[in-house]
C-alpha atoms as one frame of an Amber mdcrd trajectory, in Angstrom:
protein
 183.793 162.261 147.746 187.584 161.311 145.783 189.748 158.655 146.202 192.919
 158.738 145.263 193.721 156.117 143.002 197.911 156.659 142.563 200.610 159.194
 142.878 200.395 161.623 139.918 197.140 160.429 138.519 194.671 163.486 138.190
 191.562 161.801 139.871 187.701 162.509 139.314 185.098 160.669 137.500 187.139
 159.748 134.339 190.443 160.624 135.905 192.590 157.230 137.418 195.391 154.804
 136.300 192.421 152.446 134.791 195.505 149.055 134.956 197.071 150.129 139.118
 195.055 146.612 140.664 195.231 144.294 137.470 197.832 142.173 138.274 200.261
 140.705 135.777 197.738 141.826 132.885 197.396 145.754 134.393 201.469 145.890
 134.071 201.202 144.553 130.312 199.036 147.329 129.451 200.021 149.814 131.255
 203.283 149.185 129.278 201.298 148.490 126.203 201.674 151.841 122.873 198.190
 152.052 122.833 199.162 155.059 120.976 199.330 152.877 118.119 195.931 151.894
 118.048 192.630 152.586 117.373 191.755 153.052 120.704 194.617 155.842 120.878
 196.863 157.432 123.696 195.051 156.526 127.178 194.664 159.864 128.204 192.484
 160.323 125.498 189.715 157.388 127.067 187.237 158.112 127.676 185.261 157.805
 130.856 183.695 154.203 129.585 186.707 152.839 128.277 188.687 153.374 131.431
 186.251 152.016 133.836 185.343 148.920 131.444 189.384 148.138 131.565 189.440
 148.874 135.288 186.313 146.258 135.569 187.644 143.332 133.901 191.178 143.719
 135.761 189.827 143.946 139.252 188.043 140.397 138.049 188.635 137.098 139.426
 186.455 135.866 136.982 187.991 134.993 133.425 187.304 138.522 131.373 187.347
 139.857 127.931 186.179 143.491 126.147 186.853 144.054 122.949 186.745 148.232
 121.860 185.553 149.488 118.700 184.680 147.829 115.615 188.670 146.472 115.311
 187.661 144.251 118.178 190.938 145.634 120.041 190.895 143.477 122.977 191.634
 143.780 127.125 191.935 140.964 129.583 192.675 139.697 132.551 195.149 137.564
 134.417 191.838 134.591 135.150 191.233 134.947 131.342 194.968 135.091 130.237
 195.671 130.642 130.274 192.840 130.313 127.502 194.435 131.538 124.764 197.677
 129.251 126.495 200.750 129.970 123.641 198.945 133.545 122.176 199.096 135.221
 125.699 200.392 138.389 125.612 197.861 139.582 123.213 196.298 142.678 124.683
 195.693 145.624 122.181 195.032 143.535 118.951 192.056 142.153 117.689 190.171
 139.419 119.051 189.191 138.144 115.510 192.957 137.176 114.761 193.688 135.679
 117.960 190.967 134.115 118.202 190.707 132.840 114.074 190.199 129.008 114.275
 186.835 129.554 116.617 185.520 132.733 115.315 183.574 131.073 113.328 181.864
 130.414 116.256 182.806 132.766 118.294 181.559 135.587 115.942 177.776 134.999
 115.406 176.696 135.523 119.257 179.411 138.453 119.443 177.525 140.578 116.291
 174.533 138.956 117.820 174.698 140.641 121.456 176.890 143.596 120.283 173.521
 144.914 118.030 170.314 143.820 119.906 172.172 144.664 123.457 170.799 141.519
 124.272 173.440 139.170 126.283 174.193 135.342 125.269 174.507 132.431 127.007
 176.439 129.906 125.796 176.592 126.623 127.629 179.321 123.494 126.974 180.084
 125.308 123.067 182.782 123.509 121.590 185.617 125.715 120.733 188.875 124.795
 118.160 192.127 126.682 120.236 195.248 126.169 118.923 196.976 127.215 122.234
 199.326 124.596 122.784 200.517 124.090 118.602 197.972 122.011 117.681 194.478
 121.957 116.941 192.449 121.652 120.561 188.856 119.925 121.526 187.781 122.516
 124.124 184.020 122.951 125.688 183.739 126.880 127.208 180.161 128.280 128.935
 180.372 131.415 127.332 178.374 135.050 127.791 178.810 137.879 125.478 176.959
 141.576 126.523 177.666 144.916 124.933 180.028 147.544 126.581 178.701 151.057
 126.249 180.730 154.100 125.850 180.497 157.966 127.322 177.611 158.392 124.654
 175.326 155.524 126.181 175.918 154.072 122.111 177.702 149.840 121.779 181.163
 151.085 121.705 182.332 147.241 122.396 181.600 143.530 124.024 182.020 142.488
 127.283 182.838 138.288 127.528 182.494 136.407 130.571 183.838 132.487 130.216
 184.468 129.401 131.838 186.485 126.407 129.948 184.010 122.739 131.219 186.551
 120.838 128.636 187.371 118.456 131.214 183.396 118.025 132.763 182.007 117.540
 128.877 184.903 115.128 128.261 184.659 112.951 131.383 180.996 112.622 131.165
 180.762 111.271 127.503 183.630 108.558 128.401 181.172 107.263 131.850 178.617
 107.008 129.427 181.005 104.841 127.113 182.371 102.788 129.873 178.428 102.378
 131.327 177.900 100.991 127.931 180.669  98.452 128.129 179.718  97.581 130.776
 176.180  96.933 129.888 176.809  94.891 126.747 179.379  93.200 128.343 176.970
  91.740 131.157 175.370  89.268 128.737 177.827  86.709 129.016 177.057  84.638
 125.766 179.961  83.733 122.776 182.719  85.143 123.544 183.673  86.225 120.311
 180.623  87.864 119.651 180.653  89.620 123.487 183.712  91.418 122.582 182.417
  91.968 119.032 179.216  93.730 120.061 181.126  96.031 122.830 183.945  96.172
 120.424 180.881  98.584 118.444 179.952  99.752 121.457 182.762 102.207 120.966
 181.529 103.591 118.162 179.210 106.005 120.116 182.790 107.487 121.695 184.660
 107.951 118.596 185.751 111.126 119.565 188.220 109.689 122.460 188.374 106.240
 120.482 188.670 106.757 117.078 189.329 103.078 116.009 189.365 100.699 118.147
 190.471  96.575 117.655 190.664  93.615 120.285 193.075  90.783 119.857 192.898
  87.173 122.121 195.049  85.301 123.164 193.346  81.378 122.374 194.468  78.803
 124.633 197.260  75.999 122.840 198.111  78.890 120.213 200.516  80.928 119.812
 200.584  84.919 119.540 197.225  86.956 119.676 194.058  86.842 116.906 192.331
  89.436 115.320 188.254  89.433 116.972 186.956  92.834 116.536 187.602  96.268
 115.030 185.826  99.235 114.396 186.447 102.634 112.994 188.852 101.145 110.618
 188.986  98.672 106.868 189.971  95.766 109.695 191.647  94.393 106.453 194.762
  96.598 106.699 195.009  94.966 110.512 197.230  92.081 110.988 194.922  88.902
 111.479 197.504  87.723 113.858 200.069  89.458 116.349 202.487  88.079 118.256
 203.545  91.085 120.579 202.260  94.435 121.541 205.378  96.200 119.081 203.219
  94.511 116.178 200.657  96.925 116.625 202.263 100.149 117.499 203.349 101.635
 113.900 200.616 100.394 111.887 198.182 103.477 112.124 199.576 105.983 109.196
 198.057 103.213 107.092 195.404 103.162 108.441 194.053 106.524 106.798 191.664
 107.156 109.929 190.727 110.398 110.336 188.970 111.343 113.950 187.945 114.302
 116.826 185.846 116.586 115.944 187.315 118.514 113.683 188.362 115.713 111.046
 192.048 115.617 111.293 193.719 112.783 110.943 194.512 110.315 113.418 198.795
 109.406 114.154 198.855 108.162 117.168 197.256 104.861 119.200 198.059 102.929
 122.047 198.507  99.473 122.637 197.146  97.752 126.000 197.160  94.066 127.499
 194.408  92.353 128.532 194.916  90.481 131.761 192.914  89.468 134.733 195.717
  90.379 136.899 197.699  93.609 137.487 200.854  90.728 136.701 198.951  88.157
 135.479 199.746  87.027 131.637 197.735  88.801 128.945 194.210  87.405 127.758
 194.991  89.905 124.906 195.107  93.101 123.258 193.242  96.371 122.582 194.777
  98.452 119.951 193.082 102.074 119.857 193.766 105.195 118.040 193.892 108.333
 120.070 192.057 111.888 119.115 194.307 114.206 117.385 193.184 117.160 119.266
 193.530 116.146 122.623 196.428 115.644 124.581 197.448 111.663 125.683 197.665
 113.020 129.428 196.942 110.846 132.768 193.310 110.865 132.190 193.531 109.671
 128.746 195.401 106.713 129.416 193.450 105.978 132.491 190.491 105.959 130.273
 192.058 103.750 128.412 192.714 101.383 131.263 189.542 101.253 132.098 188.116
 100.185 128.883 190.421  97.936 128.705 189.918  96.614 131.998 185.980  96.453
 130.974 187.368  94.015 127.991 189.890  91.608 130.044 186.784  91.521 132.769
 184.449  90.027 130.156 186.631  87.431 129.183 187.754  86.966 132.075 184.289
  86.094 133.298 182.745  84.320 129.645 185.526  82.155 130.270 185.035  81.427
 134.171 181.002  81.062 133.125 182.390  78.411 130.454 184.368  76.719 132.301
 182.260  76.463 134.986 179.501  75.515 132.642 182.132  73.011 131.220 182.567
  71.623 134.611 178.585  71.127 135.686 178.206  69.485 131.969 180.752  67.220
 132.841 179.614  66.206 136.251 175.765  65.889 134.819 177.247  63.302 132.526
 179.606  61.529 135.321 175.985  61.656 137.252 174.339  60.228 133.908 177.450
  57.351 132.978 177.023  56.694 137.389 174.091  56.007 137.289 174.235  53.810
 134.509 176.304  51.832 135.563 174.302  51.615 138.992 171.755  50.494 137.214
 173.441  47.504 135.093 175.539  46.720 137.486 172.629  46.294 139.968 170.667
  44.246 136.643 173.234  41.542 136.783 173.777  41.324 140.397 169.798  40.481
 140.979 170.567  37.390 139.457 173.356  35.943 141.399 171.491  37.626 144.464
 168.404  35.253 143.475 170.800  32.702 142.813 172.536  32.768 146.440 169.069
  33.742 148.483 166.987  31.443 147.082 168.718  28.226 148.393 170.109  29.776
 151.283 166.363  30.517 152.575 165.224  27.058 151.617 167.627  26.022 153.409
 167.078  27.603 156.687 162.763  26.994 155.990 163.698  23.241 155.954 162.547
  21.681 159.363 164.371  18.369 157.719 167.842  20.438 157.403 170.159  19.248
 159.774 171.476  22.432 161.237 173.400  22.600 163.822 172.970  26.075 166.143
 175.923  27.386 164.791 175.485  26.452 160.996 171.878  27.976 160.884 173.618
  31.403 162.876 175.904  31.683 159.771 173.396  31.080 157.080 170.832  33.211
 159.244 173.306  36.398 158.475 174.252  35.002 155.301 170.657  35.456 154.332
 170.108  39.102 156.420 173.469  40.112 154.567 171.960  39.174 150.700 168.916
  41.075 151.514 170.587  43.983 152.736 172.333  44.187 149.159 169.102  43.372
 147.424 167.682  46.406 149.239 170.580  48.572 148.028 170.208  47.363 144.536
 166.736  47.967 144.426 167.627  51.779 145.295 170.020  52.072 142.641 167.658
  50.599 140.220 165.258  52.683 141.259 167.197  55.973 140.595 168.312  54.625
 137.163 164.214  54.669 136.511 163.898  58.167 137.624 166.362  59.632 135.802
 165.379  58.106 132.785 162.334  59.001 133.278 160.852  55.288 133.785 159.902
  55.630 137.305 156.108  56.668 137.098 153.886  55.976 140.717 150.647  53.986
 140.201 147.876  55.612 142.884 145.670  53.289 144.971 143.295  54.040 147.308
 145.768  53.340 150.488 144.560  53.402 154.514 147.941  55.844 155.038 147.348
  55.507 158.334 147.278  52.277 159.056 150.106  51.564 156.485 152.529  53.876
 158.102 151.970  52.847 161.706 152.620  48.750 160.654 155.655  50.168 158.541
 156.895  52.306 161.473 156.032  49.041 164.271 158.803  46.609 162.148 161.249
  49.409 163.641 159.718  49.297 167.703 162.488  46.320 168.456 164.853  48.082
 166.501 164.451  51.008 168.425 164.272  49.025 171.975 167.173  47.496 171.171
 169.477  50.767 170.501 167.395  52.614 174.025 165.740  54.339 172.065 161.513
  55.682 171.876 159.329  55.204 169.644 155.950  56.685 169.570 153.186  56.811
 166.756 150.811  59.225 165.973 148.751  58.160 163.045 144.728  58.564 163.049
 142.940  58.401 160.106 142.605  60.545 157.906 139.534  61.258 156.790 139.350
  60.718 153.313 140.965  58.720 151.470 144.625  58.947 150.189 146.183  58.093
 146.870 149.700  57.029 146.123 152.231  54.012 145.348 152.396  52.056 148.274
 155.872  50.539 147.606 157.323  54.179 147.027 155.343  55.419 150.155 157.010
  52.295 152.246 160.488  53.391 150.774 159.876  56.922 152.051 158.810  55.856
 155.343 161.575  53.363 155.896 164.111  55.710 154.577 163.030  58.101 156.716
 162.908  56.054 160.133 166.497  54.410 159.067 168.063  57.630 159.074 166.530
  58.604 162.255 167.971  55.126 163.958 171.560  56.184 162.396 171.685  59.521
 163.965 170.148  59.146 167.497 172.181  57.773 169.974 169.513  58.550 172.685
 165.679  59.964 173.415 163.309  59.138 171.227 162.062  58.941 167.690 158.433
  60.138 166.646 155.998  59.804 163.927 153.049  61.621 163.479 150.597  61.775
 160.914 147.527  64.181 159.755 145.362  65.804 157.588 145.518  69.376 156.502
 143.381  70.760 154.064 144.021  68.919 150.620 147.210  67.547 151.568 148.614
  65.071 154.180 151.823  65.903 156.139 154.029  62.708 157.856 156.622  64.613
 160.664 159.502  61.945 161.333 161.108  63.755 164.289 164.505  62.627 166.462
 166.576  63.583 169.208 169.894  62.782 167.176 172.896  64.701 166.317 171.313
  67.529 164.380 172.367  68.376 160.924 174.433  72.075 161.123 172.999  74.955
 158.867 175.055  74.158 155.745 174.508  70.945 155.349 170.746  71.933 155.103
 170.962  73.088 151.222 172.889  69.710 150.431 171.143  67.087 152.277 168.284
  65.749 149.393 172.061  65.781 147.265 172.726  62.123 145.603 175.701  60.262
 147.425 176.113  63.680 149.610 177.688  63.150 153.992 177.329  65.330 155.782
 180.830  65.722 157.191 182.005  64.522 160.609 178.692  63.520 161.731 177.989
  60.937 164.555 176.388  58.100 163.203 175.516  54.133 164.248 177.765  53.375
 161.097 178.937  54.836 157.948 178.128  52.177 155.969 175.195  53.029 152.810
 174.754  54.999 149.387 174.452  58.088 150.320 170.770  57.958 148.184 168.115
  57.912 150.721 167.325  60.971 151.267 167.376  61.648 147.580 165.843  59.043
 146.600 162.784  60.030 149.985 162.833  64.003 148.130 162.396  62.015 143.900
 159.307  59.858 145.573 157.950  62.633 147.058 158.265  65.107 144.042 156.782
  61.838 142.043 153.846  62.028 143.920 153.481  65.619 143.595 154.484  66.793
 146.742 157.439  68.459 149.191 160.191  67.181 151.691 161.578  69.862 154.207
 163.617  69.334 156.886 164.980  71.525 160.263 167.507  71.195 162.331 169.302
  71.866 165.384 172.724  70.380 165.927 172.363  68.435 169.006 168.723  68.223
 169.364 167.742  66.369 167.026 165.693  66.635 163.008 161.941  67.001 161.488
 161.734  65.917 158.362 158.759  66.683 156.797 156.434  65.280 154.374 153.478
  66.494 152.266 151.614  64.789 149.474 147.824  65.722 147.792 145.508  63.144
 148.922 145.462  62.870 144.759 143.440  60.739 142.303 143.638  57.153 141.744
 146.065  56.176 138.486 143.860  51.891 139.006 141.216  49.954 139.940 140.043
  50.466 144.039 140.023  46.529 144.472 143.529  46.531 145.498 144.750  43.993
 148.385 145.667  46.930 151.346 149.525  47.748 151.772 151.500  45.693 153.880
 154.936  46.032 154.884 157.484  44.210 152.016 159.959  41.847 152.539 162.692
  44.621 151.809 161.340  46.393 154.625 161.483  44.233 157.136 164.710  43.328
 156.230 165.671  46.873 156.513 164.392  47.278 160.048 166.154  43.537 161.410
 169.523  45.016 159.698 169.159  48.223 161.312 168.195  45.908 164.817 171.198
  43.961 164.054 173.340  47.308 164.076 171.738  48.962 166.874 173.275  45.817
 169.231 175.853  47.132 171.761 178.985  46.148 171.593 179.837  42.812 173.912
 182.024  44.304 176.785 182.775  41.327 178.521 185.428  38.899 176.095 184.966
  36.009 174.668 187.120  33.188 174.410 189.714  31.701 176.906 190.065  34.195
 180.077 193.500  33.100 179.779 194.364  33.647 176.205 195.826  37.028 174.931
 193.281  38.747 174.096 192.206  40.916 170.517 190.180  43.907 170.602 187.915
  44.139 167.784 186.495  47.522 166.467 184.117  47.596 163.651 180.374  49.694
 163.049 178.923  47.198 161.636 176.734  44.141 163.884 176.847  40.993 162.092
 180.534  41.957 161.205 181.733  42.278 164.566 180.225  39.138 165.411 181.350
  37.357 162.361 185.051  38.404 163.593 184.421  37.164 166.730 183.187  33.891
 165.730 186.500  33.538 163.777 189.081  34.552 166.646 187.402  33.804 169.740
 188.424  30.102 169.562 191.961  31.104 170.054 191.924  34.227 171.561 190.016
  36.622 174.288 187.988  38.454 171.955 186.423  42.129 173.134 184.229  44.372
 170.461 183.793  47.886 170.199 181.290  50.127 167.447 183.624  52.725 166.539
 187.405  54.076 167.515 185.804  55.773 170.397 184.161  52.981 172.774 187.853
  51.182 171.648 190.103  53.432 173.049 188.035  53.336 176.309 187.888  49.451
 175.924 192.306  49.847 175.570 191.883  52.292 178.571 190.645  49.762 180.768
 192.797  46.816 180.131 195.197  46.595 177.346 194.423  44.348 174.744 197.481
  41.921 172.785 196.439  43.673 169.028 193.744  45.341 167.533 191.532  44.557
 164.748 190.104  47.472 163.090 187.862  48.777 160.498 189.086  51.912 158.588
 186.151  53.589 158.250 183.641  54.184 161.159 181.737  57.438 162.943 182.926
  59.242 165.346 186.005  57.868 165.803 187.726  56.189 162.375 190.631  53.656
 162.471 193.367  56.458 161.723 192.157  58.639 164.157 192.185  55.093 166.343
 195.722  54.281 165.044 196.996  57.673 166.055 195.745  57.957 168.965 196.999
  54.406 170.047 200.767  54.919 169.135 200.964  58.717 170.295 199.893  56.749
 173.921 203.370  55.403 175.541 201.221  53.179 176.978 200.356  51.105 173.909
 202.627  52.445 171.293 203.799  48.742 170.571 200.402  47.204 170.531 200.418
  45.398 166.842 197.312  47.138 164.882 196.057  45.228 161.779 193.652  47.206
 160.093 190.410  46.149 157.950 189.002  47.792 155.154 186.434  47.772 152.024
 189.218  50.008 149.854 191.072  47.556 148.293 194.659  48.036 146.759 198.137
  48.634 146.687 197.674  53.175 147.381 195.748  51.542 150.158 197.542  49.450
 151.814 200.527  51.508 151.879 198.584  54.535 153.550 197.945  52.160 156.144
 201.446  51.226 157.095 202.252  54.119 156.492 199.817  55.457 159.283 201.896
  52.887 161.810 199.524  49.602 160.942 201.301  46.924 161.566 199.183  44.532
 158.802 196.079  45.914 156.650 193.844  43.065 155.009 191.193  44.606 152.707
 187.186  43.239 152.257 186.878  40.099 151.509 188.934  38.229 153.130 189.387
  34.458 153.581 189.192  33.480 157.671 192.067  31.632 157.008 194.898  35.010
 156.089 193.066  36.804 158.941 194.153  34.436 161.752 197.072  34.200 160.616
 198.002  37.554 160.011 196.423  38.046 163.607 198.805  34.637 164.307 201.764
  36.355 163.164 202.014  40.215 164.468 200.933  38.510 167.822 203.789  36.254
 167.495 206.056  39.324 166.588 205.080  41.755 169.223 205.359  38.776 171.627
 209.245  38.462 170.899 209.119  34.680 169.003 210.350  33.452 165.982 207.341
  33.589 163.684 207.282  29.529 162.693 205.056  28.113 159.695 201.683  27.564
 160.499 199.276  25.120 158.779 195.804  26.692 158.945 194.738  24.629 161.794
 198.279  25.592 163.400 195.779  28.554 165.420 196.972  27.921 168.720 197.413
  31.312 170.763 201.649  32.115 171.051 203.331  32.396 174.871 203.184  35.533
 176.624 205.734  37.448 176.011 209.106  37.490 178.539 210.447  40.306 178.361
 209.630  43.689 176.726 211.331  43.789 173.072 211.191  46.453 170.000 208.064
  46.871 168.164 207.368  44.887 165.011 210.225  45.774 162.276 209.154  47.582
 158.980 210.521  48.678 156.225 214.215  49.331 156.871 217.185  48.197 154.372
 221.005  47.590 155.110 223.337  48.550 152.571 226.931  47.999 151.695 229.267
  51.553 149.763 228.928  51.282 146.555 226.199  48.276 145.721 223.016  50.220
 145.967 220.176  48.919 148.373 221.884  44.802 147.971 220.258  43.429 151.445
 223.352  42.604 153.498 223.738  41.326 157.054 223.699  44.367 159.940 227.065
  44.875 161.703 226.934  44.925 165.395 228.573  47.376 167.892 232.027  46.961
 167.282 231.988  45.646 164.004 235.623  46.715 162.059 234.638  44.808 158.645
 233.431  48.033 156.792 229.701  46.918 156.230 227.687  49.479 157.421 223.484
  49.322 158.231 221.811  52.482 156.642 218.183  53.100 156.471 216.314  56.000
 154.217 212.843  57.075 154.752 210.991  60.056 153.519 208.018  60.227 155.356
 204.811  62.706 155.513 205.598  66.608 157.314 203.080  65.625 160.306 203.102
  64.433 163.952 201.381  61.244 163.108 204.986  60.725 161.218 206.779  60.571
 164.768 205.844  57.364 165.810 206.698  55.675 162.717 210.038  57.421 163.189
 210.485  55.713 166.435 209.229  51.984 165.695 211.648  52.159 162.419 214.319
  53.987 164.294 214.410  51.416 167.060 214.070  48.214 164.742 217.649  49.351
 163.320 219.164  50.027 166.339 218.627  47.087 167.722 219.257  45.392 164.143
 222.855  46.993 164.689 222.993  45.546 168.614 222.991  49.058 169.874 222.390
  48.750 173.827 218.776  49.859 174.583 219.841  52.818 176.845 222.141  54.419
 174.253 219.031  53.041 171.638 216.674  55.063 174.036 219.045  58.056 174.206
 219.186  58.139 170.526 215.535  57.598 170.073 214.797  60.515 172.234 217.216
  62.780 170.434 215.933  61.754 166.925 212.033  62.510 167.637 213.113  65.442
 168.993 214.939  66.697 165.863 211.687  65.016 163.774 209.288  66.908 165.701
 211.721  70.405 165.332 212.198  68.983 161.790 207.779  68.900 160.962 207.035
  72.449 163.642 209.722  74.551 162.656 209.720  74.197 158.906 207.686  76.751
 156.301 207.067  76.981 153.001 208.312  73.298 152.706 209.057  72.649 149.151
 207.901  69.388 149.707 205.883  68.325 152.966 207.844  65.830 153.721 210.079
  65.363 156.495 213.904  63.034 155.340 215.281  60.496 157.704 218.977  59.064
 157.609 220.086  56.304 159.936 223.869  54.990 159.415 225.623  52.891 162.451
 229.201  52.423 160.742 233.167  52.229 161.965 231.660  52.484 166.106 229.713
  55.275 165.681 225.786  56.347 164.703 224.656  59.375 162.977 220.953  60.183
 162.102 220.348  62.966 159.741 216.516  64.823 159.728 216.434  67.092 156.795
 212.944  68.966 156.357 212.392  71.017 152.953 211.123  74.609 154.062 212.615
  77.698 155.735 213.355  77.541 159.322 210.849  79.737 161.796 212.183  80.200
 165.240 209.965  80.187 167.816 209.504  82.958 170.676 210.738  82.117 173.922
 207.990  81.200 175.146 207.343  78.590 173.217 210.490  76.707 173.250 212.493
  77.243 176.233 215.386  75.383 174.641 214.076  72.375 176.211 214.654  69.842
 173.312 217.941  71.093 171.729 219.441  69.926 175.853 218.089  67.117 175.311
 219.655  65.915 172.124 223.046  67.769 173.597 223.220  65.419 176.698 223.262
  62.229 174.478 225.351  62.594 170.882 226.795  65.863 168.817 224.449  67.356
 167.158 224.672  70.670 164.034 221.945  71.904 162.573 222.542  73.541 158.859
 219.693  75.832 158.135 219.393  77.199 154.471 216.424  78.232 152.502 215.911
  74.852 150.764 215.620  73.301 153.910 217.321  72.264 157.397 219.077  69.638
 157.969 220.327  68.653 161.618 223.082  65.528 162.181 223.055  63.443 165.818
 225.791  61.529 166.106 226.907  59.179 168.749 230.249  56.568 169.334 229.023
  53.195 170.215 228.838  52.208 173.701 229.652  48.607 174.496 226.078  47.136
 175.368 225.102  46.259 179.448
């Protein structure tokens, strides 16, 4: 069967056009003057050459054919890109076309033709000049003999594929892996960077040379810390900018690439933690003279720079964290030392206080009235509590210094534990809790330090009483193998899982946990863990919020450290004092008022039972006193009957003093009730915080009784609308009930004349045309709790200016609406404050409210225009928004008072 191979072309075994299906290469061959070459005109070609050429041209795989001893080449379109700018080279000697790479190609080609065995060369490095420079390339090549009509070798068939990208990509990936491995050590910054820089030598084909410059904190520019592949002495020690490093390649005289060509280019990359961040340093890297600086090459450099930047960031972050940890450790040591020194200093005056007081109480001949005896007992009880805190701090100081060593003696741990639990029974009963003890004999002697074991048990019991309000506390002791285990389980408030890992840390408190009191040093559980560890034991806790907690202490039975003839362990006075203190704390606040039934009522709020009792004793001769243990109970008492004054502590469980104050100010029925805050936080900042929150007065503990009584009297007389007359220490008759409601107590306002700063002057009344003006300006936190403060201060200013109650009410309504909008609508404020200015002048009043954020419009469902309607109904209102804040101006003419 014959196949038609083209018009006018003879068919047959040796006929037909060999270039017909060859594409671009076939057209070039068809037009080529083959008669001028050693292979002669096409008509004279042997059939073997025709078939070989046709096979090359129709292949989609890169193929080249050489024929004759002159190595005349034929190739297809797929092969043309491999010789780049040298194409077309059809009909030329392949040894000339690939002259720069023939040293590598020639021997396998000649061997294949001589032995008639095909070669296979994977990843062969070839030097090509196909793009105008000496290029590093890699090919997988196979050479096979081409036979003539007579069966002899007449040429060579070559099949090849370029693997340059694969070879170079794998090489770069190995380098990046090595860099990551070296950088993961996180040692000294300069040593780590130098080690990473040295690792770059493993890929000198891509990085002929490199240098790393780092910025030092507080110093300008960058300092060289490492270099590789070049003489570091030829590099600058420092560089202000990257531009100083780009022009130094020529003087380094570095060769690179697989063929040893001179390196003429380099790149400088910033080492940054983020794309837009300040550079931590610079990476100077030479480029290969045999590779194009294309996108892949640049990406590789960026990855290398990213490795250096990431390591520097991690090392510096690690150093900061380590420095912080060392600082915290040093602070902890300093705190422990301070507590130890202070505790030693406190023990002497405590001894001199408690000794005489106990002597007075124990003296049967001392003529003490019941009231005096109760006060002395109160002082002794709280002095003992202070001494227990001092002893705990000394224990911690001893443990920290390594001086605390348990002296283990044979102890009846079961009986001792039962006795320690027993001293808390009246405490539990008074708090309404069930206390069960299950401590059977252990069956073998246990060896512990009795005083340390006492602290472990007492601290766990005190903790259970503090956080348990209903239910009970269960104490159990069991022997398990070579250990004995104490469990103290309660049905208290429980602990969230996130807090459990920090529970035994010193000074750690569980945020927001409800407790009988917020008092304490925060070292009780930490001391339990330390004392347990000194005995070679462990302490663990399991807890479920709302269901309770179980503490488990496991100790070995141990061996004795002292003689066996020691007295039986018994609860110490310190342990009994701790239980007695919690018994007083567990007392429920009195619900009925103490004092004259017709006197104004004072609500005392404090989580310390002794403090409640003390304040009640001070106040009840003059006022009807009720008490509450925290802000939640106080709000319930206020709802039952509105007091004339609230005297509250600041730090309390559940609802603290500030939360109580905010709740009172937010309720129209109680917003005018004067509030005096008591706190252990002394100092001007604490006082300002309380007054800014809306308190009428602020008194730091400890205080004198006469000062407290005077402040209560003044606050109540102001609230009742009476003039505050001087009073001696004994002149403390309760104020008369108010006959008519008056504005809330005045707070910091002032009146100015134009041009005279803040010089106080009398405030003008409505209709005064003297030109004087009443003016006040306040800067308040951008919080809703500031609204009551604005209301009270404006009410006082408007009342002083003689503005009638009706118009004053309208203006207060508009001003508070504007202030609420300023707090709720302002977004991204420059300052988190709201400024309120009030001016009464020339028969008009103007109130300005300004925030410092951008205006954020509400969707219609959030605000249907009620606020603007209310404000516009009582005054002329304008709002001017801007990127720096929005100013709302409320202006109204003064109306005559009714």
